[in-house]
C-alpha positions as CSV (number, residue, x, y, z in Angstrom):
1,M,-47.7,-69.7,13.9
2,K,-47.4,-71.9,11.2
3,F,-51.0,-73.5,11.9
4,T,-52.1,-69.8,12.4
5,Q,-50.7,-69.0,8.5
6,M,-52.3,-72.0,7.2
7,I,-56.1,-71.5,8.8
8,L,-55.5,-67.8,7.2
9,F,-54.6,-69.1,4.1
10,F,-57.1,-71.9,3.3
11,G,-59.7,-69.4,5.1
12,I,-59.1,-66.8,2.1
13,V,-59.4,-69.6,-0.2
14,F,-62.6,-71.0,0.8
15,A,-64.1,-67.7,0.9
16,V,-63.6,-66.7,-2.4
17,Y,-64.5,-69.8,-3.9
18,G,-67.8,-69.8,-1.7
19,L,-68.4,-66.4,-2.9
20,I,-67.8,-66.9,-6.6
21,N,-70.1,-69.9,-6.4
22,Y,-73.3,-68.0,-4.5
23,Y,-72.7,-65.5,-7.7
24,I,-73.1,-68.3,-10.0
25,I,-75.9,-70.3,-8.0
26,R,-77.6,-67.6,-7.5
27,R,-78.1,-66.6,-11.1
28,L,-78.6,-70.5,-12.5
29,L,-81.3,-70.9,-10.0
30,S,-83.2,-67.1,-11.4
31,V,-83.1,-69.2,-15.1
32,V,-84.4,-72.7,-13.4
33,P,-88.3,-73.1,-13.4
34,E,-89.5,-73.1,-9.9
35,Q,-90.5,-77.1,-9.9
36,Y,-86.6,-78.0,-10.6
37,K,-85.1,-75.4,-8.5
38,G,-84.5,-77.5,-5.6
39,I,-83.2,-80.2,-7.6
40,A,-80.7,-77.6,-9.5
41,L,-79.4,-76.6,-5.4
42,V,-78.6,-79.9,-4.8
43,V,-76.5,-80.6,-7.6
44,S,-74.9,-77.3,-7.7
45,L,-73.8,-77.5,-4.3
46,F,-72.7,-81.3,-4.7
47,V,-70.4,-80.1,-7.3
48,V,-69.2,-77.1,-5.2
49,L,-68.1,-79.2,-2.7
50,S,-67.2,-82.5,-4.3
51,Y,-63.7,-81.1,-4.8
52,F,-62.7,-80.8,-1.1
53,V,-64.9,-83.7,0.2
54,G,-62.9,-85.8,-2.0
55,R,-59.3,-84.6,-1.1
56,V,-60.4,-84.8,2.6
57,L,-61.8,-88.7,2.0
58,E,-58.9,-89.8,-0.3
59,N,-56.9,-88.8,2.9
60,Y,-58.9,-91.9,4.8
61,W,-60.7,-93.8,2.5
62,I,-59.0,-94.1,-1.2
63,S,-61.9,-95.5,-3.6
64,Y,-63.6,-95.0,-6.8
65,L,-65.7,-92.7,-4.7
66,S,-63.1,-90.5,-3.8
67,D,-61.8,-90.6,-7.3
68,F,-65.1,-89.5,-8.6
69,L,-65.5,-86.6,-6.3
70,V,-62.1,-85.5,-6.8
71,W,-62.6,-85.9,-10.9
72,V,-66.1,-84.0,-10.8
73,G,-64.8,-81.1,-8.4
74,S,-61.5,-80.9,-10.7
75,F,-63.7,-80.0,-13.9
76,W,-66.0,-78.1,-12.1
77,I,-63.2,-75.5,-10.8
78,A,-62.5,-74.8,-14.8
79,I,-66.5,-74.6,-15.3
80,M,-67.1,-72.0,-12.5
81,F,-64.0,-69.8,-13.7
82,Y,-65.4,-69.5,-16.9
83,S,-69.5,-69.2,-16.1
84,F,-67.7,-66.6,-13.6
85,L,-65.9,-64.6,-16.6
86,A,-69.1,-64.9,-18.6
87,L,-71.7,-63.7,-16.0
88,L,-69.2,-60.8,-15.0
89,L,-69.0,-59.9,-18.7
90,V,-73.1,-59.9,-18.6
91,D,-73.2,-57.8,-15.3
92,L,-70.9,-55.3,-17.2
93,I,-73.0,-54.9,-20.3
94,R,-76.2,-54.3,-18.2
95,L,-74.4,-51.8,-15.9
96,I,-73.3,-49.9,-19.0
97,N,-76.8,-50.2,-21.0
98,W,-78.3,-48.7,-17.4
99,A,-75.9,-46.1,-17.5
100,I,-75.8,-45.6,-21.3
101,P,-78.8,-47.3,-23.0
102,F,-77.7,-49.6,-26.6
103,L,-79.3,-52.7,-26.3
104,P,-82.5,-53.5,-28.1
105,E,-86.1,-53.0,-26.5
106,V,-86.8,-56.3,-27.5
107,L,-84.6,-58.0,-25.0
108,F,-86.7,-56.7,-22.0
109,K,-90.2,-57.9,-23.3
110,N,-89.7,-61.2,-22.1
111,P,-86.9,-61.3,-19.3
112,L,-86.8,-65.0,-18.2
113,K,-86.7,-65.5,-21.9
114,T,-83.9,-63.2,-22.4
115,K,-82.0,-65.1,-19.1
116,Q,-82.1,-68.3,-20.4
117,Y,-80.8,-67.3,-23.7
118,V,-78.0,-65.6,-22.2
119,A,-77.6,-69.1,-19.7
120,L,-77.4,-71.0,-23.2
121,I,-74.9,-69.3,-25.0
122,I,-72.8,-69.4,-21.6
123,S,-73.0,-72.8,-21.9
124,V,-72.0,-73.6,-25.0
125,F,-68.9,-71.1,-24.2
126,V,-67.9,-72.5,-21.0
127,I,-68.3,-76.1,-22.7
128,I,-66.0,-75.2,-25.6
129,M,-63.1,-73.7,-23.4
130,V,-63.7,-76.5,-21.0
131,G,-63.6,-79.3,-23.5
132,G,-61.2,-78.3,-25.9
133,G,-58.9,-77.3,-22.9
134,H,-59.0,-80.7,-21.5
135,I,-58.3,-82.1,-25.3
136,T,-55.2,-80.2,-24.9
137,T,-54.0,-81.3,-21.5
138,R,-53.3,-84.4,-23.5
139,M,-50.9,-82.6,-26.4
140,I,-47.7,-82.8,-24.6
141,Q,-45.1,-80.4,-26.7
142,I,-41.3,-80.9,-26.7
143,K,-39.6,-77.4,-26.5
144,K,-36.0,-77.4,-27.5
145,Y,-33.5,-75.1,-27.0
146,N,-29.6,-75.0,-27.9
147,L,-27.7,-72.9,-25.0
148,H,-24.1,-72.0,-25.3
149,I,-22.1,-71.4,-21.8
150,N,-18.8,-69.9,-21.6
151,K,-17.1,-72.2,-19.2
152,N,-15.3,-75.4,-19.5
153,A,-16.8,-78.9,-18.0
154,K,-13.3,-80.5,-18.6
155,H,-14.2,-83.7,-20.8
156,L,-17.7,-82.6,-21.4
157,K,-18.2,-80.1,-24.6
158,S,-22.3,-80.3,-24.5
159,L,-25.0,-81.8,-22.4
160,N,-28.5,-83.1,-23.3
161,I,-31.0,-81.7,-20.5
162,V,-34.6,-83.1,-20.4
163,M,-36.2,-80.8,-18.0
164,A,-39.8,-81.1,-16.9
165,S,-42.2,-79.2,-13.9
166,D,-45.4,-79.7,-12.3
167,L,-46.4,-83.4,-13.2
168,H,-48.9,-82.9,-10.1
169,L,-48.8,-86.7,-9.6
170,G,-51.9,-87.9,-8.1
171,T,-55.4,-88.5,-8.6
172,I,-55.8,-86.5,-11.6
173,N,-52.7,-87.5,-13.3
174,G,-52.1,-90.9,-12.2
175,S,-49.9,-93.9,-13.4
176,N,-51.1,-94.1,-17.1
177,F,-50.1,-89.9,-17.4
178,A,-46.6,-91.0,-15.4
179,Y,-46.0,-93.4,-17.7
180,K,-46.6,-91.5,-20.9
181,V,-44.1,-88.3,-19.5
182,V,-41.6,-90.6,-18.9
183,D,-41.9,-92.6,-22.6
184,R,-41.9,-89.3,-23.8
185,I,-38.5,-88.2,-21.5
186,N,-36.9,-91.1,-22.5
187,K,-37.3,-91.0,-26.1
188,L,-34.7,-87.6,-26.1
189,N,-32.2,-89.9,-24.6
190,P,-31.2,-87.4,-21.8
191,D,-28.0,-87.1,-20.2
192,I,-29.5,-86.0,-17.3
193,I,-33.4,-85.5,-16.4
194,L,-34.5,-82.6,-13.8
195,F,-37.8,-82.3,-12.1
196,A,-38.6,-78.6,-11.0
197,G,-40.9,-79.0,-8.3
198,D,-44.2,-80.2,-8.0
199,I,-43.8,-83.6,-9.1
200,I,-46.5,-84.8,-6.4
201,D,-50.0,-83.3,-5.9
202,E,-50.4,-82.8,-2.3
203,D,-51.3,-85.7,-0.7
204,I,-49.0,-88.9,-1.1
205,E,-51.9,-91.6,-0.6
206,P,-53.2,-91.3,-4.3
207,V,-49.4,-92.0,-5.7
208,L,-49.1,-95.0,-3.3
209,K,-52.5,-96.7,-4.8
210,D,-51.5,-96.1,-8.3
211,N,-48.0,-97.0,-7.7
212,V,-46.8,-94.2,-9.7
213,G,-43.8,-95.1,-9.0
214,D,-43.5,-97.9,-11.2
215,A,-43.5,-95.3,-14.2
216,L,-40.6,-93.3,-12.2
217,V,-38.3,-96.0,-11.9
218,R,-38.1,-96.1,-16.0
219,L,-36.5,-93.3,-16.6
220,K,-33.2,-93.4,-17.7
221,A,-30.4,-90.9,-18.2
222,K,-26.4,-91.0,-18.3
223,Y,-25.9,-88.4,-14.9
224,G,-29.6,-89.8,-13.5
225,V,-32.3,-87.9,-12.9
226,Y,-32.6,-85.1,-10.1
227,G,-35.8,-82.7,-8.4
228,I,-36.4,-80.3,-5.9
229,T,-39.4,-79.5,-3.9
230,G,-42.3,-77.0,-5.2
231,N,-45.0,-75.7,-2.7
232,H,-47.4,-78.8,-3.4
233,E,-44.9,-81.1,-1.7
234,Y,-45.2,-79.1,1.5
235,I,-49.2,-78.8,1.7
236,G,-49.4,-82.2,0.9
237,G,-46.5,-83.6,3.7
238,V,-43.1,-83.1,1.8
239,N,-41.2,-85.4,4.0
240,K,-43.3,-88.3,2.4
241,A,-43.1,-87.0,-0.7
242,V,-39.3,-86.8,-0.4
243,E,-38.8,-90.2,0.7
244,Y,-41.1,-91.5,-2.3
245,L,-39.6,-89.7,-4.8
246,N,-35.8,-90.7,-3.7
247,N,-36.8,-94.1,-3.5
248,H,-38.2,-93.9,-6.6
249,N,-34.9,-92.8,-9.4
250,I,-35.4,-89.1,-8.3
251,K,-32.9,-87.8,-6.3
252,M,-33.6,-84.8,-4.1
253,I,-31.7,-82.1,-3.9
254,R,-33.0,-79.8,-1.2
255,D,-30.9,-76.5,-0.5
256,G,-27.6,-78.4,-1.9
257,Y,-25.7,-79.4,-4.6
258,A,-24.6,-82.3,-6.9
259,L,-21.2,-82.6,-8.5
260,I,-22.3,-84.6,-11.7
261,D,-18.7,-86.4,-13.3
262,D,-16.7,-83.8,-11.6
263,S,-17.9,-81.4,-14.5
264,F,-20.7,-79.2,-13.4
265,Y,-23.2,-78.7,-11.0
266,V,-26.9,-79.3,-10.7
267,V,-27.7,-77.2,-7.5
268,G,-31.6,-77.4,-5.9
269,R,-33.3,-75.0,-3.7
270,D,-36.2,-75.8,-1.5
271,D,-39.4,-74.1,-1.9
272,R,-39.8,-70.5,-1.0
273,A,-43.3,-72.2,0.5
274,S,-41.3,-74.3,3.2
275,S,-41.5,-70.9,5.7
276,R,-44.9,-71.2,4.9
277,F,-46.1,-74.7,5.3
278,S,-43.5,-76.0,7.7
279,D,-40.5,-74.9,10.3
280,Y,-38.2,-74.9,7.7
281,K,-36.7,-71.7,6.5
282,R,-34.5,-72.5,2.8
283,K,-30.9,-71.6,3.0
284,S,-29.9,-68.3,1.0
285,L,-28.5,-69.0,-2.6
286,E,-25.4,-67.2,-1.6
287,E,-25.0,-69.9,1.4
288,I,-25.9,-72.7,-0.5
289,L,-23.2,-71.9,-3.5
290,S,-20.5,-71.0,-0.7
291,D,-18.1,-74.2,-1.6
292,V,-19.3,-74.5,-5.4
293,D,-16.5,-74.1,-7.6
294,K,-17.9,-71.5,-10.1
295,S,-15.5,-71.9,-12.5
296,L,-17.8,-75.3,-13.6
297,P,-21.1,-74.8,-15.0
298,V,-23.9,-74.4,-12.7
299,I,-27.3,-75.5,-13.2
300,M,-29.9,-74.4,-10.5
301,M,-33.4,-75.8,-10.2
302,D,-35.7,-73.2,-7.9
303,H,-39.2,-73.7,-8.5
304,Q,-40.9,-70.3,-8.1
305,P,-39.1,-68.1,-10.5
306,F,-39.4,-65.1,-8.6
307,N,-36.3,-62.6,-7.6
308,L,-34.2,-63.7,-11.1
309,E,-31.4,-61.5,-10.4
310,E,-30.3,-64.1,-7.9
311,A,-28.9,-66.2,-10.1
312,Q,-27.4,-63.8,-11.8
313,N,-25.5,-62.3,-8.9
314,N,-24.4,-66.1,-7.7
315,G,-23.1,-67.1,-10.9
316,V,-25.6,-69.3,-12.0
317,D,-25.4,-70.4,-15.7
318,L,-28.8,-71.6,-15.9
319,Q,-31.8,-71.3,-14.0
320,L,-35.0,-73.8,-14.6
321,S,-38.2,-72.9,-12.8
322,G,-41.8,-73.9,-13.0
323,H,-44.9,-73.5,-11.0
324,T,-46.5,-70.5,-13.3
325,H,-48.4,-73.2,-15.7
326,N,-48.3,-69.6,-17.7
327,G,-51.9,-69.2,-15.8
328,Q,-53.0,-72.7,-16.9
329,L,-56.6,-71.2,-17.5
330,W,-57.0,-68.3,-20.3
331,P,-56.9,-65.3,-19.5
332,L,-54.7,-65.9,-16.2
333,N,-51.8,-65.9,-18.0
334,Y,-51.7,-62.0,-18.7
335,I,-52.2,-61.3,-15.4
336,L,-48.9,-63.3,-14.3
337,K,-47.1,-61.0,-16.8
338,K,-47.7,-58.5,-14.1
339,I,-46.3,-60.9,-11.1
340,Y,-43.7,-62.2,-12.8
341,E,-40.5,-61.2,-14.8
342,L,-40.4,-64.1,-16.5
343,P,-43.8,-66.2,-16.3
344,W,-43.4,-68.7,-19.1
345,G,-40.3,-69.3,-21.8
346,Y,-36.6,-68.3,-22.4
347,K,-34.8,-65.4,-21.1
348,I,-30.9,-64.2,-20.7
349,K,-29.7,-61.8,-18.4
350,G,-26.1,-61.3,-18.4
351,N,-24.2,-64.5,-18.6
352,T,-27.0,-66.5,-16.8
353,H,-29.9,-68.5,-18.9
354,Y,-33.3,-68.6,-17.3
355,Y,-36.1,-70.9,-18.6
356,V,-39.4,-71.1,-16.8
357,S,-41.9,-74.2,-17.7
358,C,-45.7,-73.9,-18.0
359,G,-45.5,-77.4,-16.5
360,V,-46.4,-81.0,-18.2
361,G,-49.0,-81.2,-15.8
362,G,-51.3,-79.2,-14.0
363,W,-52.9,-78.3,-10.5
364,G,-56.8,-78.9,-10.4
365,P,-59.0,-78.8,-13.1
366,P,-57.4,-81.3,-16.1
367,V,-58.0,-78.6,-18.2
368,R,-55.3,-75.9,-19.8
369,T,-56.3,-72.9,-21.9
370,G,-53.3,-70.9,-21.6
371,S,-50.6,-73.3,-23.2
372,A,-50.0,-76.5,-24.2
373,P,-48.1,-78.9,-21.2
374,E,-44.5,-79.1,-22.0
375,I,-41.1,-81.1,-21.9
376,V,-38.0,-79.0,-22.5
377,Q,-35.1,-80.2,-23.5
378,I,-32.0,-78.2,-23.6
379,E,-28.5,-78.9,-25.7
380,L,-26.3,-77.2,-23.3
381,N,-22.9,-76.2,-25.1
382,F,-19.8,-75.4,-22.7
383,T,-17.6,-73.4,-25.1
384,G,-15.1,-72.2,-22.3
385,D,-11.3,-72.8,-22.9
């Protein structure tokens, strides 16, 4: 059953990807001189297939070639996205002009020349979006919040939490990225570090090759480093990912909790994708919290921010999530607002605080145009008697 679901899932992904690329390549070939069409087609097919070929190859032979293919393919995903949006806009204008003519006649005197000018304009737009978005990925922001929980944490009056999600460690976000994130986190002098899922970007092999764990073991916090699974740990093989992270300074909590210093709880939910990519079905929150003393502060990590009312109804004081990337590529962030109650940022419902991070890393293209990468620092104050 799981195999069938995975085939269906990836079948839909490949079908959509293939149709979008067919649309783009057809339009591209229409402006290329006849003698260069063959070369353009070969180059197009190379970049279209490079990401998937590179991903498969790195499972068997990690090399400069597999890295090159993944990098090329990753950038192509962003180029494809913005090329597709631009071409859709052009076709929409053409459709409107067909129904209600408004474009100047001069544009139709030399159709090929007009197409080439349009292609040039689209190319400049795509270069600006992708280039600027790549620069943005290097500009990690520190978001700071000061929150109050009306509970007694015994001898603790406050807790300095540093939280990050969606590192997506792998070929694109390798050891250099990991060292940078670790350095930024350590400079915040956290009492506890929490990673809210998608720490590993699918395949574990690139992480092993690049010794990314050498950076993770440098994380320093009074109460330690804790993490949960995201959907990408499950896509790439959850058991290997969890074992690697546990062996490199990150205590993974899977549908369970840890009582820290007899003062507060950290709860970790397994990702909701577990039932899609494995035979494991995650526990209900009520079941996980059945033995938790809710007179103490309860901090929960749940990678995907669905059903926020669950935390509120079960006495959770602070929920930390990620997954959304705030769309990563503008204007997808507007679509996410229709899917999630809280796609990014802070919210309070009743006595429960929520923060959904847009992530410090990203999936696929090393491009961010929807929001800058972030690390979140939360000063949690305990004000109960």
